[in-house]
Each structure stands twice: as structure tokens, then as C-alpha cells.
FINU-13520 format. One record per residue (C-alpha): residue in one letter; x negated, y, z. Coordinates in steps of 0.1 Angstrom, whole numbers, plus 5000, padded with zeros to 4 digits. Layout:
BEGIN
<r rest="A" c1="X" c2="Y" c3="Z"/>
...
***
This chain:
BEGIN
<r rest="M" c1="5244" c2="7365" c3="4882"/>
<r rest="D" c1="5208" c2="7374" c3="4880"/>
<r rest="L" c1="5195" c2="7396" c3="4851"/>
<r rest="V" c1="5164" c2="7387" c3="4831"/>
<r rest="V" c1="5143" c2="7414" c3="4814"/>
<r rest="R" c1="5120" c2="7403" c3="4788"/>
<r rest="A" c1="5103" c2="7413" c3="4755"/>
<r rest="A" c1="5127" c2="7412" c3="4724"/>
<r rest="R" c1="5128" c2="7385" c3="4699"/>
<r rest="E" c1="5130" c2="7390" c3="4663"/>
<r rest="A" c1="5165" c2="7373" c3="4661"/>
<r rest="E" c1="5178" c2="7400" c3="4685"/>
<r rest="L" c1="5167" c2="7430" c3="4665"/>
<r rest="E" c1="5199" c2="7436" c3="4646"/>
<r rest="R" c1="5220" c2="7435" c3="4678"/>
<r rest="I" c1="5195" c2="7459" c3="4696"/>
<r rest="G" c1="5198" c2="7484" c3="4669"/>
<r rest="E" c1="5236" c2="7481" c3="4670"/>
<r rest="L" c1="5239" c2="7485" c3="4708"/>
<r rest="T" c1="5215" c2="7514" c3="4709"/>
<r rest="A" c1="5233" c2="7532" c3="4680"/>
<r rest="E" c1="5267" c2="7524" c3="4697"/>
<r rest="V" c1="5258" c2="7539" c3="4731"/>
<r rest="Y" c1="5242" c2="7571" c3="4718"/>
<r rest="E" c1="5269" c2="7576" c3="4691"/>
<r rest="S" c1="5299" c2="7569" c3="4715"/>
<r rest="E" c1="5285" c2="7593" c3="4741"/>
<r rest="N" c1="5277" c2="7620" c3="4715"/>
<r rest="L" c1="5240" c2="7618" c3="4723"/>
<r rest="A" c1="5229" c2="7615" c3="4687"/>
<r rest="G" c1="5237" c2="7629" c3="4653"/>
<r rest="P" c1="5240" c2="7608" c3="4622"/>
<r rest="E" c1="5203" c2="7612" c3="4613"/>
<r rest="Y" c1="5191" c2="7600" c3="4647"/>
<r rest="V" c1="5218" c2="7571" c3="4649"/>
<r rest="Q" c1="5202" c2="7556" c3="4618"/>
<r rest="V" c1="5167" c2="7557" c3="4635"/>
<r rest="L" c1="5183" c2="7542" c3="4666"/>
<r rest="R" c1="5198" c2="7512" c3="4644"/>
<r rest="D" c1="5163" c2="7504" c3="4630"/>
<r rest="A" c1="5150" c2="7483" c3="4659"/>
<r rest="R" c1="5128" c2="7464" c3="4636"/>
<r rest="S" c1="5106" c2="7496" c3="4631"/>
<r rest="R" c1="5101" c2="7499" c3="4669"/>
<r rest="W" c1="5095" c2="7461" c3="4673"/>
<r rest="E" c1="5068" c2="7461" c3="4646"/>
<r rest="S" c1="5049" c2="7493" c3="4659"/>
<r rest="P" c1="5016" c2="7490" c3="4676"/>
<r rest="G" c1="5015" c2="7498" c3="4713"/>
<r rest="T" c1="5053" c2="7494" c3="4715"/>
<r rest="T" c1="5075" c2="7467" c3="4732"/>
<r rest="L" c1="5112" c2="7465" c3="4730"/>
<r rest="L" c1="5126" c2="7453" c3="4762"/>
<r rest="V" c1="5160" c2="7435" c3="4766"/>
<r rest="A" c1="5182" c2="7425" c3="4794"/>
<r rest="F" c1="5203" c2="7394" c3="4796"/>
<r rest="D" c1="5221" c2="7376" c3="4823"/>
<r rest="D" c1="5200" c2="7346" c3="4833"/>
<r rest="G" c1="5207" c2="7317" c3="4811"/>
<r rest="A" c1="5222" c2="7339" c3="4783"/>
<r rest="E" c1="5202" c2="7338" c3="4750"/>
<r rest="E" c1="5224" c2="7347" c3="4723"/>
<r rest="P" c1="5220" c2="7382" c3="4707"/>
<r rest="E" c1="5256" c2="7390" c3="4714"/>
<r rest="D" c1="5249" c2="7385" c3="4751"/>
<r rest="L" c1="5226" c2="7415" c3="4751"/>
<r rest="L" c1="5233" c2="7438" c3="4781"/>
<r rest="G" c1="5208" c2="7465" c3="4775"/>
<r rest="T" c1="5175" c2="7475" c3="4759"/>
<r rest="V" c1="5147" c2="7501" c3="4762"/>
<r rest="V" c1="5116" c2="7510" c3="4743"/>
<r rest="F" c1="5083" c2="7509" c3="4761"/>
<r rest="A" c1="5057" c2="7531" c3="4743"/>
<r rest="G" c1="5021" c2="7527" c3="4754"/>
<r rest="P" c1="4990" c2="7543" c3="4741"/>
<r rest="G" c1="4988" c2="7541" c3="4705"/>
<r rest="S" c1="5026" c2="7538" c3="4700"/>
<r rest="P" c1="5040" c2="7561" c3="4673"/>
<r rest="W" c1="5072" c2="7562" c3="4695"/>
<r rest="R" c1="5056" c2="7583" c3="4722"/>
<r rest="D" c1="5071" c2="7618" c3="4722"/>
<r rest="L" c1="5060" c2="7631" c3="4755"/>
<r rest="A" c1="5032" c2="7608" c3="4767"/>
<r rest="T" c1="4994" c2="7619" c3="4763"/>
<r rest="G" c1="4962" c2="7602" c3="4771"/>
<r rest="D" c1="4968" c2="7570" c3="4792"/>
<r rest="E" c1="5003" c2="7578" c3="4801"/>
<r rest="V" c1="5031" c2="7555" c3="4790"/>
<r rest="E" c1="5066" c2="7565" c3="4781"/>
<r rest="F" c1="5101" c2="7548" c3="4778"/>
<r rest="R" c1="5129" c2="7557" c3="4757"/>
<r rest="M" c1="5161" c2="7548" c3="4740"/>
<r rest="L" c1="5175" c2="7533" c3="4771"/>
<r rest="A" c1="5209" c2="7517" c3="4763"/>
<r rest="T" c1="5233" c2="7497" c3="4783"/>
<r rest="A" c1="5264" c2="7479" c3="4769"/>
<r rest="D" c1="5295" c2="7494" c3="4781"/>
<r rest="P" c1="5309" c2="7463" c3="4797"/>
<r rest="A" c1="5276" c2="7459" c3="4817"/>
<r rest="R" c1="5276" c2="7494" c3="4832"/>
<r rest="G" c1="5274" c2="7494" c3="4869"/>
<r rest="R" c1="5256" c2="7461" c3="4872"/>
<r rest="G" c1="5221" c2="7475" c3="4875"/>
<r rest="V" c1="5211" c2="7468" c3="4839"/>
<r rest="G" c1="5196" c2="7503" c3="4833"/>
<r rest="E" c1="5177" c2="7502" c3="4866"/>
<r rest="S" c1="5163" c2="7467" c3="4859"/>
<r rest="L" c1="5151" c2="7479" c3="4824"/>
<r rest="V" c1="5134" c2="7510" c3="4840"/>
<r rest="R" c1="5118" c2="7489" c3="4868"/>
<r rest="A" c1="5105" c2="7466" c3="4841"/>
<r rest="C" c1="5090" c2="7497" c3="4824"/>
<r rest="I" c1="5074" c2="7508" c3="4858"/>
<r rest="D" c1="5059" c2="7473" c3="4864"/>
<r rest="R" c1="5046" c2="7471" c3="4828"/>
<r rest="A" c1="5031" c2="7506" c3="4831"/>
<r rest="K" c1="5013" c2="7496" c3="4864"/>
<r rest="R" c1="5000" c2="7464" c3="4848"/>
<r rest="A" c1="4986" c2="7485" c3="4820"/>
<r rest="G" c1="4967" c2="7508" c3="4842"/>
<r rest="A" c1="4987" c2="7539" c3="4832"/>
<r rest="T" c1="4985" c2="7569" c3="4854"/>
<r rest="R" c1="5020" c2="7581" c3="4848"/>
<r rest="L" c1="5051" c2="7569" c3="4832"/>
<r rest="V" c1="5071" c2="7597" c3="4815"/>
<r rest="L" c1="5104" c2="7600" c3="4798"/>
<r rest="S" c1="5126" c2="7627" c3="4782"/>
<r rest="T" c1="5163" c2="7629" c3="4784"/>
<r rest="G" c1="5192" c2="7651" c3="4774"/>
<r rest="P" c1="5207" c2="7675" c3="4800"/>
<r rest="Q" c1="5241" c2="7657" c3="4796"/>
<r rest="H" c1="5227" c2="7623" c3="4808"/>
<r rest="L" c1="5237" c2="7630" c3="4844"/>
<r rest="A" c1="5239" c2="7592" c3="4854"/>
<r rest="A" c1="5204" c2="7587" c3="4839"/>
<r rest="H" c1="5192" c2="7616" c3="4859"/>
<r rest="R" c1="5204" c2="7602" c3="4891"/>
<r rest="L" c1="5187" c2="7569" c3="4884"/>
<r rest="Y" c1="5154" c2="7584" c3="4875"/>
<r rest="D" c1="5156" c2="7606" c3="4908"/>
<r rest="R" c1="5164" c2="7575" c3="4929"/>
<r rest="L" c1="5134" c2="7555" c3="4914"/>
<r rest="G" c1="5110" c2="7584" c3="4923"/>
<r rest="F" c1="5107" c2="7602" c3="4889"/>
<r rest="T" c1="5103" c2="7640" c3="4892"/>
<r rest="R" c1="5114" c2="7668" c3="4869"/>
<r rest="V" c1="5084" c2="7683" c3="4849"/>
<r rest="P" c1="5102" c2="7713" c3="4833"/>
<r rest="E" c1="5070" c2="7726" c3="4818"/>
<r rest="R" c1="5070" c2="7696" c3="4795"/>
<r rest="D" c1="5106" c2="7701" c3="4783"/>
<r rest="W" c1="5107" c2="7701" c3="4746"/>
<r rest="R" c1="5129" c2="7704" c3="4715"/>
<r rest="P" c1="5131" c2="7674" c3="4693"/>
<r rest="R" c1="5138" c2="7696" c3="4663"/>
<r rest="S" c1="5135" c2="7734" c3="4659"/>
<r rest="D" c1="5168" c2="7736" c3="4641"/>
<r rest="L" c1="5187" c2="7720" c3="4671"/>
<r rest="D" c1="5199" c2="7739" c3="4702"/>
<r rest="L" c1="5188" c2="7710" c3="4723"/>
<r rest="V" c1="5160" c2="7710" c3="4750"/>
<r rest="L" c1="5151" c2="7675" c3="4763"/>
<r rest="R" c1="5142" c2="7674" c3="4801"/>
<r rest="A" c1="5109" c2="7657" c3="4809"/>
<r rest="Y" c1="5105" c2="7634" c3="4841"/>
<r rest="A" c1="5074" c2="7617" c3="4853"/>
<r rest="L" c1="5065" c2="7590" c3="4878"/>
<r rest="E" c1="5031" c2="7590" c3="4892"/>
<r rest="L" c1="5017" c2="7555" c3="4894"/>
***
């Protein structure tokens, strides 16, 4: 079945937040404070310069049919952590467990690449934890390169350094 990637709709926000939090929590990728941020999809959806993208099977439209989601943060978005100037960023990539291995994550990343190109961005950037090995393989396959000089700590009290990747557009 074909996948459809599009901008999220308001009726899907609760499910988007649930899915994102479930994925990050189940894989021990986020502590309790950040899980609450992940659950709040509405704040991302309402933010300027920010687009929540969702993936569904073609023809599926109900929130419970959601296969995956990602945040696309363009210039002016308060959700940019790494991007500067006319770079754009994506983050909070999450794929429902039953949909893994179907290309959902790749479809969402490709949609971000297309959106970044259409926006005239020079570069698409992201940061990811060192434990996200499957994601690292996806980013490598799609042409992203490691930019270790842009690695960063989300909080000074955490022993976590996020790895930076970039794709020249």
C-alpha cells in the first residue's frame, strides 16, 4: 500500500503527541520532562515556521491510523535547535511500532528534504542521540553527513551529547 505524507490536521494532534511520546519513551530516548513536551503536539502545530508532517497509508484518514510523524522547523520556528540562518531542521521523527520496516521514517525524511528544497534552504540539519543507530543508517543512506563540530548538549545537567547531521541542498 502506498504511503501519503502531508501536513497534520487539528483532529490528529492528540494522536501525534501520543505516538511521539510512546516511541521516545519505549526506547528510553526521553526522560519524563521531555516526554511531556513530546505529548504536546498542539504547541508545535501552532508555532510559526513549523509544520507537523504525518504519514498514513493511502486512503487512511483516522487519527488512530497514523503511521508516523516529524516536525519540520523552518526559519522563524521556535523548534529549531540546530539550524541557523536559512537552514531548516527536522526533529521528533517517530514511527509507530507496527509500521516499522515499511519506509515510513524514510518517507517522512524525504518529505522534509523536498519541503526544504522548495523553501530555498541551503541545508537541512538534524540532531540525534548516539543510540539511534537505525536512524543514523537512514540519514547516511539519504546523503546526510555528520557534522561533529555542531554536536550539542540539550541540557548542561545531562550526560548526553546529540550528534549533528546535515544535508547540503
